[in-house]
HTML snippet that shows the backbone in 3Dmol.js (N, CA, C, O; Angstrom):
<script src="https://3Dmol.org/build/3Dmol-min.js"></script>
<div id="view" style="width:600px;height:400px;position:relative"></div>
<script>
const pdb = `
ATOM      1  N   MET A   1     201.485  97.452 -96.667  1.00  0.00           N
ATOM      2  CA  MET A   1     202.061  96.150 -96.406  1.00  0.00           C
ATOM      3  C   MET A   1     203.410  96.090 -97.124  1.00  0.00           C
ATOM      4  O   MET A   1     203.527  96.487 -98.283  1.00  0.00           O
ATOM      5  N   SER A   2     204.396  95.601 -96.438  1.00  0.00           N
ATOM      6  CA  SER A   2     205.736  95.552 -97.019  1.00  0.00           C
ATOM      7  C   SER A   2     205.895  94.331 -97.923  1.00  0.00           C
ATOM      8  O   SER A   2     205.105  93.389 -97.871  1.00  0.00           O
ATOM      9  N   ILE A   3     206.919  94.373 -98.736  1.00  0.00           N
ATOM     10  CA  ILE A   3     207.222  93.243 -99.626  1.00  0.00           C
ATOM     11  C   ILE A   3     207.539  92.002 -98.802  1.00  0.00           C
ATOM     12  O   ILE A   3     207.173  90.889 -99.178  1.00  0.00           O
ATOM     13  N   LYS A   4     208.221  92.200 -97.677  1.00  0.00           N
ATOM     14  CA  LYS A   4     208.565  91.074 -96.805  1.00  0.00           C
ATOM     15  C   LYS A   4     207.293  90.402 -96.267  1.00  0.00           C
ATOM     16  O   LYS A   4     207.207  89.175 -96.224  1.00  0.00           O
ATOM     17  N   GLN A   5     206.314  91.209 -95.860  1.00  0.00           N
ATOM     18  CA  GLN A   5     205.055  90.659 -95.355  1.00  0.00           C
ATOM     19  C   GLN A   5     204.290  89.928 -96.456  1.00  0.00           C
ATOM     20  O   GLN A   5     203.736  88.853 -96.223  1.00  0.00           O
ATOM     21  N   LEU A   6     204.262  90.512 -97.654  1.00  0.00           N
ATOM     22  CA  LEU A   6     203.589  89.864 -98.787  1.00  0.00           C
ATOM     23  C   LEU A   6     204.259  88.542 -99.137  1.00  0.00           C
ATOM     24  O   LEU A   6     203.590  87.544 -99.404  1.00  0.00           O
ATOM     25  N   ALA A   7     205.586  88.552 -99.132  1.00  0.00           N
ATOM     26  CA  ALA A   7     206.323  87.322 -99.435  1.00  0.00           C
ATOM     27  C   ALA A   7     206.025  86.244 -98.394  1.00  0.00           C
ATOM     28  O   ALA A   7     205.859  85.070 -98.725  1.00  0.00           O
ATOM     29  N   GLY A   8     205.960  86.666 -97.130  1.00  0.00           N
ATOM     30  CA  GLY A   8     205.639  85.717 -96.061  1.00  0.00           C
ATOM     31  C   GLY A   8     204.243  85.137 -96.214  1.00  0.00           C
ATOM     32  O   GLY A   8     204.031  83.941 -96.015  1.00  0.00           O
ATOM     33  N   MET A   9     203.294  85.995 -96.569  1.00  0.00           N
ATOM     34  CA  MET A   9     201.922  85.523 -96.784  1.00  0.00           C
ATOM     35  C   MET A   9     201.857  84.574 -97.974  1.00  0.00           C
ATOM     36  O   MET A   9     201.186  83.544 -97.914  1.00  0.00           O
ATOM     37  N   ALA A  10     202.547  84.915 -99.045  1.00  0.00           N
ATOM     38  CA  ALA A  10     202.552  84.066-100.238  1.00  0.00           C
ATOM     39  C   ALA A  10     203.145  82.705 -99.918  1.00  0.00           C
ATOM     40  O   ALA A  10     202.615  81.678-100.341  1.00  0.00           O
ATOM     41  N   LEU A  11     204.245  82.693 -99.170  1.00  0.00           N
ATOM     42  CA  LEU A  11     204.877  81.437 -98.796  1.00  0.00           C
ATOM     43  C   LEU A  11     203.931  80.602 -97.939  1.00  0.00           C
ATOM     44  O   LEU A  11     203.831  79.389 -98.120  1.00  0.00           O
ATOM     45  N   GLY A  12     203.239  81.253 -97.006  1.00  0.00           N
ATOM     46  CA  GLY A  12     202.278  80.544 -96.165  1.00  0.00           C
ATOM     47  C   GLY A  12     201.162  79.913 -96.972  1.00  0.00           C
ATOM     48  O   GLY A  12     200.753  78.784 -96.699  1.00  0.00           O
ATOM     49  N   ILE A  13     200.670  80.633 -97.961  1.00  0.00           N
ATOM     50  CA  ILE A  13     199.599  80.110 -98.817  1.00  0.00           C
ATOM     51  C   ILE A  13     200.106  78.916 -99.618  1.00  0.00           C
ATOM     52  O   ILE A  13     199.418  77.902 -99.729  1.00  0.00           O
ATOM     53  N   VAL A  14     201.295  79.035-100.170  1.00  0.00           N
ATOM     54  CA  VAL A  14     201.871  77.929-100.948  1.00  0.00           C
ATOM     55  C   VAL A  14     202.069  76.706-100.071  1.00  0.00           C
ATOM     56  O   VAL A  14     201.720  75.595-100.470  1.00  0.00           O
ATOM     57  N   LEU A  15     202.625  76.896 -98.883  1.00  0.00           N
ATOM     58  CA  LEU A  15     202.866  75.758 -97.994  1.00  0.00           C
ATOM     59  C   LEU A  15     201.569  75.122 -97.533  1.00  0.00           C
ATOM     60  O   LEU A  15     201.474  73.896 -97.491  1.00  0.00           O
ATOM     61  N   SER A  16     200.560  75.925 -97.184  1.00  0.00           N
ATOM     62  CA  SER A  16     199.299  75.345 -96.727  1.00  0.00           C
ATOM     63  C   SER A  16     198.592  74.616 -97.858  1.00  0.00           C
ATOM     64  O   SER A  16     197.962  73.583 -97.628  1.00  0.00           O
ATOM     65  N   THR A  17     198.687  75.137 -99.074  1.00  0.00           N
ATOM     66  CA  THR A  17     198.104  74.464-100.237  1.00  0.00           C
ATOM     67  C   THR A  17     198.814  73.148-100.492  1.00  0.00           C
ATOM     68  O   THR A  17     198.187  72.141-100.820  1.00  0.00           O
ATOM     69  N   SER A  18     200.136  73.168-100.336  1.00  0.00           N
ATOM     70  CA  SER A  18     200.932  71.960-100.544  1.00  0.00           C
ATOM     71  C   SER A  18     200.567  70.886 -99.528  1.00  0.00           C
ATOM     72  O   SER A  18     200.419  69.717 -99.885  1.00  0.00           O
ATOM     73  N   VAL A  19     200.421  71.275 -98.266  1.00  0.00           N
ATOM     74  CA  VAL A  19     200.056  70.309 -97.226  1.00  0.00           C
ATOM     75  C   VAL A  19     198.657  69.773 -97.482  1.00  0.00           C
ATOM     76  O   VAL A  19     198.410  68.580 -97.306  1.00  0.00           O
ATOM     77  N   PHE A  20     197.725  70.651 -97.902  1.00  0.00           N
ATOM     78  CA  PHE A  20     196.367  70.207 -98.188  1.00  0.00           C
ATOM     79  C   PHE A  20     196.375  69.205 -99.333  1.00  0.00           C
ATOM     80  O   PHE A  20     195.689  68.185 -99.276  1.00  0.00           O
ATOM     81  N   ALA A  21     197.156  69.498-100.380  1.00  0.00           N
ATOM     82  CA  ALA A  21     197.260  68.572-101.507  1.00  0.00           C
ATOM     83  C   ALA A  21     197.862  67.254-101.039  1.00  0.00           C
ATOM     84  O   ALA A  21     197.466  66.184-101.502  1.00  0.00           O
ATOM     85  N   SER A  22     198.823  67.337-100.116  1.00  0.00           N
ATOM     86  CA  SER A  22     199.431  66.112 -99.586  1.00  0.00           C
ATOM     87  C   SER A  22     198.410  65.288 -98.812  1.00  0.00           C
ATOM     88  O   SER A  22     198.405  64.060 -98.903  1.00  0.00           O
ATOM     89  N   ALA A  23     197.544  65.957 -98.049  1.00  0.00           N
ATOM     90  CA  ALA A  23     196.507  65.246 -97.304  1.00  0.00           C
ATOM     91  C   ALA A  23     195.550  64.564 -98.277  1.00  0.00           C
ATOM     92  O   ALA A  23     195.195  63.400 -98.090  1.00  0.00           O
ATOM     93  N   ASP A  24     195.136  65.282 -99.307  1.00  0.00           N
ATOM     94  CA  ASP A  24     194.253  64.685-100.315  1.00  0.00           C
ATOM     95  C   ASP A  24     194.912  63.488-100.983  1.00  0.00           C
ATOM     96  O   ASP A  24     194.273  62.459-101.203  1.00  0.00           O
ATOM     97  N   LYS A  25     196.190  63.628-101.303  1.00  0.00           N
ATOM     98  CA  LYS A  25     196.919  62.535-101.964  1.00  0.00           C
ATOM     99  C   LYS A  25     197.044  61.337-101.025  1.00  0.00           C
ATOM    100  O   LYS A  25     196.847  60.196-101.442  1.00  0.00           O
ATOM    101  N   ALA A  26     197.369  61.593 -99.763  1.00  0.00           N
ATOM    102  CA  ALA A  26     197.500  60.510 -98.787  1.00  0.00           C
ATOM    103  C   ALA A  26     196.173  59.776 -98.607  1.00  0.00           C
ATOM    104  O   ALA A  26     196.144  58.549 -98.519  1.00  0.00           O
ATOM    105  N   ILE A  27     195.075  60.533 -98.552  1.00  0.00           N
ATOM    106  CA  ILE A  27     193.750  59.926 -98.404  1.00  0.00           C
ATOM    107  C   ILE A  27     193.391  59.125 -99.647  1.00  0.00           C
ATOM    108  O   ILE A  27     192.832  58.033 -99.548  1.00  0.00           O
ATOM    109  N   SER A  28     193.709  59.662-100.804  1.00  0.00           N
ATOM    110  CA  SER A  28     193.450  58.958-102.057  1.00  0.00           C
ATOM    111  C   SER A  28     194.237  57.651-102.129  1.00  0.00           C
ATOM    112  O   SER A  28     193.704  56.623-102.547  1.00  0.00           O
ATOM    113  N   ASN A  29     195.501  57.691-101.725  1.00  0.00           N
ATOM    114  CA  ASN A  29     196.327  56.479-101.711  1.00  0.00           C
ATOM    115  C   ASN A  29     195.758  55.442-100.748  1.00  0.00           C
ATOM    116  O   ASN A  29     195.720  54.252-101.058  1.00  0.00           O
ATOM    117  N   ALA A  30     195.317  55.902 -99.578  1.00  0.00           N
ATOM    118  CA  ALA A  30     194.744  54.990 -98.587  1.00  0.00           C
ATOM    119  C   ALA A  30     193.459  54.356 -99.111  1.00  0.00           C
ATOM    120  O   ALA A  30     193.217  53.165 -98.911  1.00  0.00           O
ATOM    121  N   GLU A  31     192.647  55.154 -99.775  1.00  0.00           N
ATOM    122  CA  GLU A  31     191.389  54.632-100.322  1.00  0.00           C
ATOM    123  C   GLU A  31     191.654  53.608-101.420  1.00  0.00           C
ATOM    124  O   GLU A  31     190.964  52.591-101.494  1.00  0.00           O
ATOM    125  N   SER A  32     192.625  53.856-102.257  1.00  0.00           N
ATOM    126  CA  SER A  32     192.972  52.898-103.313  1.00  0.00           C
ATOM    127  C   SER A  32     193.465  51.581-102.718  1.00  0.00           C
ATOM    128  O   SER A  32     193.089  50.501-103.175  1.00  0.00           O
ATOM    129  N   ALA A  33     194.306  51.684-101.699  1.00  0.00           N
ATOM    130  CA  ALA A  33     194.816  50.474-101.047  1.00  0.00           C
ATOM    131  C   ALA A  33     193.689  49.731-100.343  1.00  0.00           C
ATOM    132  O   ALA A  33     193.650  48.501-100.360  1.00  0.00           O
ATOM    133  N   ARG A  34     192.768  50.474 -99.723  1.00  0.00           N
ATOM    134  CA  ARG A  34     191.622  49.842 -99.045  1.00  0.00           C
ATOM    135  C   ARG A  34     190.771  49.067-100.039  1.00  0.00           C
ATOM    136  O   ARG A  34     190.333  47.951 -99.762  1.00  0.00           O
ATOM    137  N   LYS A  35     190.543  49.671-101.195  1.00  0.00           N
ATOM    138  CA  LYS A  35     189.739  49.001-102.223  1.00  0.00           C
ATOM    139  C   LYS A  35     190.407  47.724-102.715  1.00  0.00           C
ATOM    140  O   LYS A  35     189.734  46.730-102.989  1.00  0.00           O
ATOM    141  N   ALA A  36     191.731  47.752-102.825  1.00  0.00           N
ATOM    142  CA  ALA A  36     192.459  46.552-103.256  1.00  0.00           C
ATOM    143  C   ALA A  36     192.290  45.428-102.227  1.00  0.00           C
ATOM    144  O   ALA A  36     192.092  44.269-102.591  1.00  0.00           O
ATOM    145  N   ALA A  37     192.369  45.779-100.954  1.00  0.00           N
ATOM    146  CA  ALA A  37     192.183  44.776 -99.901  1.00  0.00           C
ATOM    147  C   ALA A  37     190.745  44.269 -99.883  1.00  0.00           C
ATOM    148  O   ALA A  37     190.507  43.077 -99.694  1.00  0.00           O
ATOM    149  N   ALA A  38     189.798  45.162-100.076  1.00  0.00           N
ATOM    150  CA  ALA A  38     188.381  44.777-100.075  1.00  0.00           C
ATOM    151  C   ALA A  38     188.067  43.866-101.255  1.00  0.00           C
ATOM    152  O   ALA A  38     187.262  42.943-101.139  1.00  0.00           O
ATOM    153  N   GLN A  39     188.698  44.127-102.372  1.00  0.00           N
ATOM    154  CA  GLN A  39     188.441  43.332-103.579  1.00  0.00           C
ATOM    155  C   GLN A  39     188.793  41.857-103.381  1.00  0.00           C
ATOM    156  O   GLN A  39     188.171  40.979-103.980  1.00  0.00           O
ATOM    157  N   ILE A  40     189.785  41.592-102.545  1.00  0.00           N
ATOM    158  CA  ILE A  40     190.165  40.196-102.293  1.00  0.00           C
ATOM    159  C   ILE A  40     189.560  39.668-100.993  1.00  0.00           C
ATOM    160  O   ILE A  40     189.857  38.552-100.567  1.00  0.00           O
ATOM    161  N   GLY A  41     188.704  40.489-100.367  1.00  0.00           N
ATOM    162  CA  GLY A  41     188.001  40.050 -99.161  1.00  0.00           C
ATOM    163  C   GLY A  41     188.826  40.142 -97.897  1.00  0.00           C
ATOM    164  O   GLY A  41     188.533  39.444 -96.925  1.00  0.00           O
ATOM    165  N   TYR A  42     189.840  40.975 -97.878  1.00  0.00           N
ATOM    166  CA  TYR A  42     190.713  41.072 -96.712  1.00  0.00           C
ATOM    167  C   TYR A  42     190.790  42.480 -96.121  1.00  0.00           C
ATOM    168  O   TYR A  42     191.783  42.825 -95.481  1.00  0.00           O
ATOM    169  N   GLU A  43     189.766  43.286 -96.326  1.00  0.00           N
ATOM    170  CA  GLU A  43     189.776  44.618 -95.729  1.00  0.00           C
ATOM    171  C   GLU A  43     189.654  44.479 -94.216  1.00  0.00           C
ATOM    172  O   GLU A  43     188.794  43.756 -93.714  1.00  0.00           O
ATOM    173  N   TRP A  44     190.518  45.174 -93.507  1.00  0.00           N
ATOM    174  CA  TRP A  44     190.473  45.122 -92.052  1.00  0.00           C
ATOM    175  C   TRP A  44     189.370  46.027 -91.521  1.00  0.00           C
ATOM    176  O   TRP A  44     188.984  47.003 -92.164  1.00  0.00           O
ATOM    177  N   ARG A  45     188.879  45.694 -90.358  1.00  0.00           N
ATOM    178  CA  ARG A  45     187.708  46.341 -89.759  1.00  0.00           C
ATOM    179  C   ARG A  45     187.822  47.859 -89.633  1.00  0.00           C
ATOM    180  O   ARG A  45     186.870  48.568 -89.957  1.00  0.00           O
ATOM    181  N   ASP A  46     188.945  48.366 -89.179  1.00  0.00           N
ATOM    182  CA  ASP A  46     189.045  49.793 -88.854  1.00  0.00           C
ATOM    183  C   ASP A  46     189.605  50.673 -89.970  1.00  0.00           C
ATOM    184  O   ASP A  46     189.644  51.894 -89.819  1.00  0.00           O
ATOM    185  N   THR A  47     190.029  50.094 -91.063  1.00  0.00           N
ATOM    186  CA  THR A  47     190.673  50.880 -92.114  1.00  0.00           C
ATOM    187  C   THR A  47     189.754  51.968 -92.670  1.00  0.00           C
ATOM    188  O   THR A  47     190.174  53.117 -92.806  1.00  0.00           O
ATOM    189  N   GLY A  48     188.539  51.629 -92.983  1.00  0.00           N
ATOM    190  CA  GLY A  48     187.593  52.615 -93.499  1.00  0.00           C
ATOM    191  C   GLY A  48     187.316  53.716 -92.496  1.00  0.00           C
ATOM    192  O   GLY A  48     187.133  54.874 -92.871  1.00  0.00           O
ATOM    193  N   LYS A  49     187.283  53.356 -91.211  1.00  0.00           N
ATOM    194  CA  LYS A  49     187.065  54.353 -90.161  1.00  0.00           C
ATOM    195  C   LYS A  49     188.228  55.340 -90.106  1.00  0.00           C
ATOM    196  O   LYS A  49     188.024  56.536 -89.900  1.00  0.00           O
ATOM    197  N   LEU A  50     189.444  54.834 -90.289  1.00  0.00           N
ATOM    198  CA  LEU A  50     190.618  55.713 -90.287  1.00  0.00           C
ATOM    199  C   LEU A  50     190.568  56.691 -91.460  1.00  0.00           C
ATOM    200  O   LEU A  50     190.891  57.869 -91.313  1.00  0.00           O
ATOM    201  N   ILE A  51     190.164  56.195 -92.612  1.00  0.00           N
ATOM    202  CA  ILE A  51     190.071  57.061 -93.795  1.00  0.00           C
ATOM    203  C   ILE A  51     188.997  58.125 -93.586  1.00  0.00           C
ATOM    204  O   ILE A  51     189.195  59.290 -93.931  1.00  0.00           O
ATOM    205  N   LYS A  52     187.873  57.727 -93.027  1.00  0.00           N
ATOM    206  CA  LYS A  52     186.797  58.690 -92.750  1.00  0.00           C
ATOM    207  C   LYS A  52     187.286  59.783 -91.799  1.00  0.00           C
ATOM    208  O   LYS A  52     187.026  60.966 -92.018  1.00  0.00           O
ATOM    209  N   LYS A  53     187.987  59.385 -90.755  1.00  0.00           N
ATOM    210  CA  LYS A  53     188.518  60.350 -89.788  1.00  0.00           C
ATOM    211  C   LYS A  53     189.564  61.250 -90.450  1.00  0.00           C
ATOM    212  O   LYS A  53     189.614  62.448 -90.173  1.00  0.00           O
ATOM    213  N   ALA A  54     190.395  60.679 -91.320  1.00  0.00           N
ATOM    214  CA  ALA A  54     191.396  61.476 -92.032  1.00  0.00           C
ATOM    215  C   ALA A  54     190.719  62.543 -92.890  1.00  0.00           C
ATOM    216  O   ALA A  54     191.187  63.680 -92.950  1.00  0.00           O
ATOM    217  N   ARG A  55     189.630  62.182 -93.547  1.00  0.00           N
ATOM    218  CA  ARG A  55     188.876  63.159 -94.347  1.00  0.00           C
ATOM    219  C   ARG A  55     188.324  64.286 -93.467  1.00  0.00           C
ATOM    220  O   ARG A  55     188.384  65.459 -93.837  1.00  0.00           O
ATOM    221  N   GLU A  56     187.793  63.921 -92.314  1.00  0.00           N
ATOM    222  CA  GLU A  56     187.255  64.923 -91.388  1.00  0.00           C
ATOM    223  C   GLU A  56     188.352  65.870 -90.907  1.00  0.00           C
ATOM    224  O   GLU A  56     188.153  67.083 -90.843  1.00  0.00           O
ATOM    225  N   LEU A  57     189.502  65.309 -90.571  1.00  0.00           N
ATOM    226  CA  LEU A  57     190.619  66.133 -90.116  1.00  0.00           C
ATOM    227  C   LEU A  57     191.103  67.070 -91.217  1.00  0.00           C
ATOM    228  O   LEU A  57     191.397  68.236 -90.956  1.00  0.00           O
ATOM    229  N   ALA A  58     191.186  66.566 -92.443  1.00  0.00           N
ATOM    230  CA  ALA A  58     191.614  67.406 -93.568  1.00  0.00           C
ATOM    231  C   ALA A  58     190.630  68.546 -93.785  1.00  0.00           C
ATOM    232  O   ALA A  58     191.034  69.681 -94.037  1.00  0.00           O
ATOM    233  N   ALA A  59     189.349  68.247 -93.687  1.00  0.00           N
ATOM    234  CA  ALA A  59     188.330  69.279 -93.865  1.00  0.00           C
ATOM    235  C   ALA A  59     188.403  70.342 -92.773  1.00  0.00           C
ATOM    236  O   ALA A  59     188.048  71.500 -92.996  1.00  0.00           O
ATOM    237  N   ALA A  60     188.867  69.941 -91.595  1.00  0.00           N
ATOM    238  CA  ALA A  60     189.004  70.871 -90.468  1.00  0.00           C
ATOM    239  C   ALA A  60     190.345  71.602 -90.495  1.00  0.00           C
ATOM    240  O   ALA A  60     190.642  72.399 -89.605  1.00  0.00           O
ATOM    241  N   GLY A  61     191.151  71.328 -91.518  1.00  0.00           N
ATOM    242  CA  GLY A  61     192.437  72.004 -91.632  1.00  0.00           C
ATOM    243  C   GLY A  61     193.557  71.364 -90.834  1.00  0.00           C
ATOM    244  O   GLY A  61     194.644  71.931 -90.725  1.00  0.00           O
ATOM    245  N   LYS A  62     193.306  70.195 -90.276  1.00  0.00           N
ATOM    246  CA  LYS A  62     194.322  69.473 -89.488  1.00  0.00           C
ATOM    247  C   LYS A  62     195.029  68.480 -90.397  1.00  0.00           C
ATOM    248  O   LYS A  62     194.912  67.265 -90.242  1.00  0.00           O
ATOM    249  N   ASN A  63     195.764  69.039 -91.350  1.00  0.00           N
ATOM    250  CA  ASN A  63     196.322  68.242 -92.436  1.00  0.00           C
ATOM    251  C   ASN A  63     197.387  67.246 -91.998  1.00  0.00           C
ATOM    252  O   ASN A  63     197.428  66.123 -92.501  1.00  0.00           O
ATOM    253  N   GLU A  64     198.243  67.641 -91.074  1.00  0.00           N
ATOM    254  CA  GLU A  64     199.295  66.715 -90.635  1.00  0.00           C
ATOM    255  C   GLU A  64     198.694  65.488 -89.957  1.00  0.00           C
ATOM    256  O   GLU A  64     199.149  64.365 -90.171  1.00  0.00           O
ATOM    257  N   GLN A  65     197.670  65.713 -89.140  1.00  0.00           N
ATOM    258  CA  GLN A  65     196.992  64.590 -88.488  1.00  0.00           C
ATOM    259  C   GLN A  65     196.259  63.741 -89.525  1.00  0.00           C
ATOM    260  O   GLN A  65     196.238  62.514 -89.425  1.00  0.00           O
ATOM    261  N   ALA A  66     195.665  64.387 -90.510  1.00  0.00           N
ATOM    262  CA  ALA A  66     194.957  63.668 -91.575  1.00  0.00           C
ATOM    263  C   ALA A  66     195.927  62.792 -92.355  1.00  0.00           C
ATOM    264  O   ALA A  66     195.623  61.639 -92.661  1.00  0.00           O
ATOM    265  N   ILE A  67     197.083  63.337 -92.673  1.00  0.00           N
ATOM    266  CA  ILE A  67     198.097  62.583 -93.410  1.00  0.00           C
ATOM    267  C   ILE A  67     198.555  61.376 -92.605  1.00  0.00           C
ATOM    268  O   ILE A  67     198.693  60.280 -93.148  1.00  0.00           O
ATOM    269  N   ALA A  68     198.790  61.572 -91.312  1.00  0.00           N
ATOM    270  CA  ALA A  68     199.232  60.465 -90.456  1.00  0.00           C
ATOM    271  C   ALA A  68     198.203  59.340 -90.427  1.00  0.00           C
ATOM    272  O   ALA A  68     198.567  58.168 -90.530  1.00  0.00           O
ATOM    273  N   LEU A  69     196.915  59.683 -90.286  1.00  0.00           N
ATOM    274  CA  LEU A  69     195.875  58.649 -90.268  1.00  0.00           C
ATOM    275  C   LEU A  69     195.734  57.971 -91.627  1.00  0.00           C
ATOM    276  O   LEU A  69     195.546  56.757 -91.707  1.00  0.00           O
ATOM    277  N   ALA A  70     195.825  58.761 -92.688  1.00  0.00           N
ATOM    278  CA  ALA A  70     195.706  58.182 -94.024  1.00  0.00           C
ATOM    279  C   ALA A  70     196.856  57.209 -94.288  1.00  0.00           C
ATOM    280  O   ALA A  70     196.652  56.146 -94.874  1.00  0.00           O
ATOM    281  N   LYS A  71     198.048  57.569 -93.859  1.00  0.00           N
ATOM    282  CA  LYS A  71     199.188  56.665 -94.038  1.00  0.00           C
ATOM    283  C   LYS A  71     199.014  55.390 -93.215  1.00  0.00           C
ATOM    284  O   LYS A  71     199.386  54.305 -93.661  1.00  0.00           O
ATOM    285  N   LYS A  72     198.451  55.523 -92.019  1.00  0.00           N
ATOM    286  CA  LYS A  72     198.170  54.347 -91.190  1.00  0.00           C
ATOM    287  C   LYS A  72     197.151  53.439 -91.880  1.00  0.00           C
ATOM    288  O   LYS A  72     197.305  52.218 -91.892  1.00  0.00           O
ATOM    289  N   ALA A  73     196.121  54.042 -92.447  1.00  0.00           N
ATOM    290  CA  ALA A  73     195.098  53.270 -93.155  1.00  0.00           C
ATOM    291  C   ALA A  73     195.692  52.589 -94.390  1.00  0.00           C
ATOM    292  O   ALA A  73     195.376  51.436 -94.681  1.00  0.00           O
ATOM    293  N   GLU A  74     196.546  53.302 -95.104  1.00  0.00           N
ATOM    294  CA  GLU A  74     197.179  52.705 -96.278  1.00  0.00           C
ATOM    295  C   GLU A  74     198.051  51.515 -95.865  1.00  0.00           C
ATOM    296  O   GLU A  74     198.032  50.475 -96.524  1.00  0.00           O
ATOM    297  N   LYS A  75     198.808  51.663 -94.785  1.00  0.00           N
ATOM    298  CA  LYS A  75     199.657  50.568 -94.312  1.00  0.00           C
ATOM    299  C   LYS A  75     198.814  49.371 -93.894  1.00  0.00           C
ATOM    300  O   LYS A  75     199.171  48.226 -94.172  1.00  0.00           O
ATOM    301  N   GLN A  76     197.700  49.635 -93.230  1.00  0.00           N
ATOM    302  CA  GLN A  76     196.813  48.536 -92.845  1.00  0.00           C
ATOM    303  C   GLN A  76     196.335  47.776 -94.082  1.00  0.00           C
ATOM    304  O   GLN A  76     196.288  46.546 -94.086  1.00  0.00           O
ATOM    305  N   SER A  77     195.988  48.509 -95.111  1.00  0.00           N
ATOM    306  CA  SER A  77     195.493  47.864 -96.327  1.00  0.00           C
ATOM    307  C   SER A  77     196.588  47.064 -97.017  1.00  0.00           C
ATOM    308  O   SER A  77     196.346  45.954 -97.490  1.00  0.00           O
ATOM    309  N   LEU A  78     197.778  47.618 -97.074  1.00  0.00           N
ATOM    310  CA  LEU A  78     198.901  46.886 -97.676  1.00  0.00           C
ATOM    311  C   LEU A  78     199.227  45.642 -96.855  1.00  0.00           C
ATOM    312  O   LEU A  78     199.531  44.587 -97.412  1.00  0.00           O
ATOM    313  N   ASP A  79     199.162  45.769 -95.523  1.00  0.00           N
ATOM    314  CA  ASP A  79     199.379  44.608 -94.651  1.00  0.00           C
ATOM    315  C   ASP A  79     198.280  43.569 -94.851  1.00  0.00           C
ATOM    316  O   ASP A  79     198.549  42.369 -94.797  1.00  0.00           O
ATOM    317  N   ALA A  80     197.063  44.009 -95.078  1.00  0.00           N
ATOM    318  CA  ALA A  80     195.953  43.082 -95.309  1.00  0.00           C
ATOM    319  C   ALA A  80     196.179  42.284 -96.595  1.00  0.00           C
ATOM    320  O   ALA A  80     195.950  41.075 -96.629  1.00  0.00           O
ATOM    321  N   VAL A  81     196.625  42.962 -97.642  1.00  0.00           N
ATOM    322  CA  VAL A  81     196.910  42.269 -98.906  1.00  0.00           C
ATOM    323  C   VAL A  81     198.051  41.274 -98.701  1.00  0.00           C
ATOM    324  O   VAL A  81     198.009  40.155 -99.213  1.00  0.00           O
ATOM    325  N   GLN A  82     199.067  41.690 -97.951  1.00  0.00           N
ATOM    326  CA  GLN A  82     200.178  40.786 -97.664  1.00  0.00           C
ATOM    327  C   GLN A  82     199.697  39.577 -96.860  1.00  0.00           C
ATOM    328  O   GLN A  82     200.129  38.450 -97.101  1.00  0.00           O
ATOM    329  N   GLN A  83     198.807  39.819 -95.910  1.00  0.00           N
ATOM    330  CA  GLN A  83     198.236  38.735 -95.113  1.00  0.00           C
ATOM    331  C   GLN A  83     197.480  37.753 -96.009  1.00  0.00           C
ATOM    332  O   GLN A  83     197.593  36.539 -95.842  1.00  0.00           O
ATOM    333  N   TYR A  84     196.724  38.275 -96.941  1.00  0.00           N
ATOM    334  CA  TYR A  84     195.987  37.437 -97.888  1.00  0.00           C
ATOM    335  C   TYR A  84     196.939  36.491 -98.618  1.00  0.00           C
ATOM    336  O   TYR A  84     196.702  35.285 -98.686  1.00  0.00           O
ATOM    337  N   HIS A  85     198.011  37.051 -99.160  1.00  0.00           N
ATOM    338  CA  HIS A  85     198.957  36.230 -99.926  1.00  0.00           C
ATOM    339  C   HIS A  85     199.685  35.231 -99.027  1.00  0.00           C
ATOM    340  O   HIS A  85     199.960  34.104 -99.440  1.00  0.00           O
ATOM    341  N   SER A  86     199.992  35.642 -97.812  1.00  0.00           N
ATOM    342  CA  SER A  86     200.646  34.760 -96.856  1.00  0.00           C
ATOM    343  C   SER A  86     199.750  33.573 -96.503  1.00  0.00           C
ATOM    344  O   SER A  86     200.198  32.427 -96.471  1.00  0.00           O
ATOM    345  N   GLU A  87     198.477  33.871 -96.239  1.00  0.00           N
ATOM    346  CA  GLU A  87     197.527  32.808 -95.893  1.00  0.00           C
ATOM    347  C   GLU A  87     197.273  31.891 -97.100  1.00  0.00           C
ATOM    348  O   GLU A  87     197.149  30.675 -96.951  1.00  0.00           O
ATOM    349  N   LYS A  88     197.201  32.475 -98.259  1.00  0.00           N
ATOM    350  CA  LYS A  88     196.999  31.690 -99.473  1.00  0.00           C
ATOM    351  C   LYS A  88     198.167  30.715 -99.662  1.00  0.00           C
ATOM    352  O   LYS A  88     197.967  29.540 -99.968  1.00  0.00           O
ATOM    353  N   LYS A  89     199.365  31.217 -99.478  1.00  0.00           N
ATOM    354  CA  LYS A  89     200.564  30.379 -99.609  1.00  0.00           C
ATOM    355  C   LYS A  89     200.608  29.310 -98.508  1.00  0.00           C
ATOM    356  O   LYS A  89     200.936  28.149 -98.751  1.00  0.00           O
ATOM    357  N   ARG A  90     200.268  29.743 -97.301  1.00  0.00           N
ATOM    358  CA  ARG A  90     200.304  28.828 -96.154  1.00  0.00           C
ATOM    359  C   ARG A  90     199.390  27.636 -96.343  1.00  0.00           C
ATOM    360  O   ARG A  90     199.733  26.516 -95.965  1.00  0.00           O
ATOM    361  N   PHE A  91     198.222  27.875 -96.932  1.00  0.00           N
ATOM    362  CA  PHE A  91     197.264  26.793 -97.108  1.00  0.00           C
ATOM    363  C   PHE A  91     197.303  26.198 -98.508  1.00  0.00           C
ATOM    364  O   PHE A  91     196.421  25.431 -98.894  1.00  0.00           O
ATOM    365  N   GLY A  92     198.344  26.563 -99.270  1.00  0.00           N
ATOM    366  CA  GLY A  92     198.573  25.955-100.567  1.00  0.00           C
ATOM    367  C   GLY A  92     197.485  26.216-101.593  1.00  0.00           C
ATOM    368  O   GLY A  92     197.150  25.327-102.375  1.00  0.00           O
ATOM    369  N   GLN A  93     196.948  27.379-101.604  1.00  0.00           N
ATOM    370  CA  GLN A  93     195.884  27.698-102.560  1.00  0.00           C
ATOM    371  C   GLN A  93     196.409  28.533-103.692  1.00  0.00           C
ATOM    372  O   GLN A  93     195.654  28.897-104.593  1.00  0.00           O
TER     373      GLN A  93
END
`;
const viewer = $3Dmol.createViewer("view");
viewer.addModel(pdb, "pdb");
viewer.setStyle({}, {cartoon: {color: "spectrum"}});
viewer.zoomTo();
viewer.render();
</script>
């Protein structure tokens, strides 16, 4: 095996590990945001399902798709928290 081939393999391993770590981080961020929304009673119906699917995709090696779903779930949770504060303000509570 040539040095060029070894370098290519090493780079591939580093990049795939990096993407996997990114998927784990994205899922972790989504789960934290979901818990924050749930704590105030504003978790949206599908957020947990998105996180579950993101975990399945990450386990299957489909990291980019997992990251996309995890980011969607995180955004839903952040929007839910924003909705909570908006409704609280709207009704003067």
